[in-house]
C-alpha positions, 0 to 999 in steps of 0.5 A: 499500500503506498502513500498515494493510495492512502492519500486517495482513500483519506481524500474519499473519506473526507469528501463522503463525510462532508456529503453526509454531514451537509443536509444537517449542517446546512439545515441547522445553518439556515434555521439558526440564521433565520432565528437570529434575525427574528431575535434581532428584529424582535429583541427576544434573546431566549436560548431555547428559541434557537435550540428547538427549531434547529433540532426539529429542522435537523430531524426533519432533514435526516428523515428526508435525507436518511435513504440517500445517506445510507445508500451513499455510505453503503456504496463507499463501504463496498467500494472500499471492500472491493479495493482491498485485494488491489491495496494489498499488492 
């Protein structure tokens, strides 16, 4: 196993993990921004006001994107397992 192969696998792992984390992170970012705009406009500074919508939004994002995330992860794992014989040469 060469250094190039290890770096290539590490790059693939980082890309897949970024793709899998994106729906939850983007949803949380958008909801947090909207809630902070609302809090700035109304001057309501309640910490739980930002937590509950984020938690619900991330839950919905995981329900909507869950199948795609699982399919992506299974496909990546199968690809890694099929590469094992070539990596051991």
